C-alpha positions in Angstrom: -100.4 118.6 91.4 -104.1 117.7 91.8 -105.9 117.5 95.1 -106.6 113.8 94.5 -102.8 113.2 94.4 -102.5 114.9 97.8 -105.4 112.9 99.2 -103.9 109.6 98.1 -100.6 110.5 99.8 -102.5 111.4 103.1 -104.3 108.0 102.9 -101.1 106.2 102.4 -99.3 108.0 105.2 -102.1 107.4 107.7 -102.2 103.7 106.8 -98.4 103.4 107.3 -98.6 104.7 110.8 -101.7 102.7 111.7 -104.1 105.7 112.3 -107.8 105.1 112.2 -109.1 107.2 109.2 -112.6 108.0 107.9 -113.3 109.9 104.7 -116.9 110.9 104.7 -118.7 111.7 101.5 -120.8 114.8 102.0 -124.2 114.7 100.4 -125.9 117.7 102.1 -126.8 115.7 105.1 -125.5 116.0 108.7 -122.8 118.2 110.1 -120.3 119.9 107.8 -116.9 118.2 108.1 -113.4 118.3 106.6 -112.0 115.6 104.2 -110.8 113.1 106.8 -111.4 112.4 110.4 -109.4 110.0 112.5 -107.6 109.0 115.6 -103.9 108.3 116.3 -102.3 107.5 119.6 -105.4 108.7 121.4 -105.6 112.0 119.6 -108.6 113.1 117.4 -107.5 114.7 114.2 -109.0 116.1 111.0 -107.3 116.6 107.6 -108.3 118.9 104.8 -106.5 118.2 101.5 -105.9 121.0 99.0 -104.2 121.4 95.7 -101.0 123.5 96.1 -101.8 127.1 96.8 -105.5 126.6 97.5 -107.0 127.9 100.7 -109.8 126.8 103.1 -113.3 128.0 102.3 -115.0 130.1 105.0 -117.1 127.1 106.1 -113.9 124.9 106.3 -112.3 127.6 108.4 -115.3 127.6 110.8 -115.2 123.8 111.0 -111.5 123.7 111.6 -111.9 126.3 114.4 -114.6 124.2 116.1 -112.4 121.1 116.0 -109.5 123.0 117.5 -111.7 124.5 120.2 -112.8 121.0 121.2 -109.1 119.9 121.5 -108.7 118.1 118.2 -105.8 118.6 115.7 -106.4 120.0 112.2 -104.0 119.5 109.4 -104.2 121.4 106.1 -102.2 119.3 103.6 -101.4 120.7 100.1 -98.5 118.5 98.9 -97.3 114.9 99.0 -94.3 116.1 101.1 -96.6 117.6 103.7 -98.6 114.3 103.7 -95.4 112.4 104.4 -94.7 114.6 107.4 -98.0 113.9 109.2 -97.4 112.7 112.8 -93.6 112.6 112.5 -92.0 112.6 115.9 -93.7 112.7 119.2 -94.8 116.3 119.0 -97.9 116.4 116.9 -98.3 119.9 115.4 -101.3 121.0 113.4 -102.2 124.2 111.6 
């Protein structure tokens, strides 16, 4: 499975639940970020999509830690199944 397949599944799921989503295109300007940033039911979240078995880079780990430290949720999604589980139930759990 390719990362773009996972990314498409995440976009579809976020649209289904009515979450605000923003997918910035990094061009070497501004603050480093993960793939997607958004808000759902008053909670800020960020999603990093990966092909199955791939891990976060060191910079992505640092960025994820900063988001968590500020009270945001971080999701690492590496399958369409994981994408479909985003925000299921009332207990939002992130990585």
